[in-house]
C-alpha positions as CSV (number, residue, x, y, z in Angstrom):
1,M,120.3,-60.4,-45.8
2,N,118.6,-57.2,-46.8
3,I,120.7,-54.1,-46.2
4,T,117.9,-52.5,-44.2
5,D,118.3,-55.3,-41.7
6,K,121.7,-53.8,-40.8
7,I,120.2,-50.4,-40.0
8,Y,120.0,-49.2,-36.4
9,W,118.6,-46.0,-35.1
10,E,120.1,-44.0,-32.2
11,K,117.5,-43.5,-29.4
12,N,115.7,-40.1,-29.2
13,S,112.2,-38.9,-28.7
14,R,111.2,-39.0,-32.4
15,V,112.6,-42.5,-33.0
16,K,111.1,-43.9,-29.8
17,G,107.6,-42.6,-30.7
18,S,107.6,-43.7,-34.3
19,S,105.7,-46.7,-35.5
20,L,108.0,-46.7,-38.6
21,I,111.0,-48.1,-36.6
22,N,111.1,-51.5,-35.1
23,P,112.0,-51.1,-31.3
24,S,114.6,-53.9,-31.6
25,K,116.5,-51.6,-34.1
26,I,116.8,-48.8,-31.6
27,V,120.2,-48.5,-29.8
28,D,121.0,-46.4,-26.8
29,K,122.5,-42.9,-27.3
30,T,126.3,-43.2,-27.2
31,S,129.5,-41.9,-28.8
32,T,130.0,-42.7,-32.5
33,A,133.0,-44.8,-31.6
34,S,130.7,-47.2,-29.7
35,F,128.3,-47.6,-32.7
36,P,128.0,-51.3,-33.8
37,M,130.4,-52.6,-36.4
38,D,129.2,-54.3,-39.6
39,A,126.1,-52.1,-39.3
40,I,124.6,-48.8,-40.2
41,T,123.6,-46.5,-37.3
42,I,121.4,-43.5,-37.9
43,R,121.7,-40.4,-35.7
44,L,118.9,-37.8,-36.3
45,R,119.7,-34.1,-36.2
46,N,117.4,-31.0,-36.0
47,L,114.9,-32.9,-33.9
48,K,112.8,-29.8,-33.2
49,D,112.4,-28.9,-36.9
50,K,109.5,-30.2,-38.9
51,K,111.9,-31.8,-41.4
52,V,114.7,-33.7,-39.6
53,S,118.0,-34.7,-41.2
54,C,120.3,-37.5,-40.2
55,T,123.8,-38.9,-40.4
56,A,124.2,-42.5,-41.4
57,Y,127.3,-44.2,-40.0
58,F,128.3,-47.1,-42.2
59,Y,130.8,-49.2,-40.1
60,G,132.5,-52.1,-41.8
61,K,133.3,-55.5,-40.4
62,P,135.5,-55.7,-37.3
63,E,139.3,-56.0,-37.7
64,T,141.6,-57.0,-34.9
65,H,144.8,-55.0,-34.3
66,K,147.4,-55.0,-31.5
67,D,148.5,-52.0,-29.4
68,W,152.1,-51.3,-28.7
69,Q,152.0,-53.7,-25.7
70,G,150.6,-56.5,-27.9
71,N,147.0,-56.3,-26.5
72,P,144.3,-57.0,-29.1
73,Y,141.6,-54.5,-29.9
74,Q,138.9,-54.2,-32.6
75,V,138.1,-51.4,-35.0
76,A,135.7,-51.2,-37.9
77,S,137.5,-52.0,-41.2
78,S,136.1,-48.9,-42.7
79,K,133.9,-45.9,-41.7
80,L,131.7,-43.8,-43.9
81,M,129.5,-41.0,-42.7
82,V,126.7,-39.8,-44.9
83,S,124.7,-36.7,-44.0
84,V,121.3,-37.4,-45.4
85,Q,119.1,-34.4,-46.0
86,S,115.4,-34.5,-46.7
87,N,115.9,-32.3,-49.7
88,G,118.1,-35.0,-51.5
89,Y,121.5,-33.4,-51.0
90,D,123.9,-35.8,-49.3
91,V,127.4,-35.3,-48.0
92,F,129.9,-38.2,-47.9
93,N,132.9,-38.3,-45.6
94,G,135.2,-41.3,-45.1
95,T,136.0,-44.5,-46.8
96,I,134.2,-47.8,-47.4
97,K,135.7,-51.2,-48.4
98,N,133.8,-53.0,-51.1
99,Q,133.5,-56.2,-48.9
100,S,131.6,-54.1,-46.3
101,Y,129.0,-52.4,-48.6
102,S,128.4,-52.2,-52.3
103,M,127.4,-49.0,-54.0
104,E,124.0,-50.4,-54.5
105,E,123.7,-51.2,-50.8
106,L,124.8,-47.6,-49.9
107,A,122.2,-46.2,-52.2
108,E,119.5,-48.5,-50.9
109,A,120.3,-47.7,-47.3
110,I,120.4,-43.9,-47.9
111,N,117.1,-43.9,-49.8
112,Y,115.5,-46.0,-47.0
113,C,116.7,-43.5,-44.4
114,R,115.5,-40.6,-46.4
115,D,112.1,-42.2,-46.8
116,I,111.8,-42.7,-43.0
117,I,113.0,-39.3,-42.0
118,N,110.6,-37.6,-44.4
119,K,107.8,-39.4,-42.5
120,L,109.0,-38.7,-38.9
């Protein structure tokens, strides 16, 4: 599987109107806690500006835990947020487990996102 197959875009006017993004890869606007696990979700910022930026949410594979009453729930095994700027400066925040994404996959996904946002 190509890492770009794991990339989803949060719905907004620029994403919906773009021929660069497959409509099946657009997810409804929601809280970041509801973003898909084992996937990368892109949220655009500065939509009114000519050059948009985005945050890429790298969520790891689901892990099951139990709450204090013993009820199971799932969370992403790791979460990494990368603020991707069109000028090439990126800000990383969070952690990522190697079994979720390799450094090469991170770089490939970030470069792919930067390429798309520079064309939006």
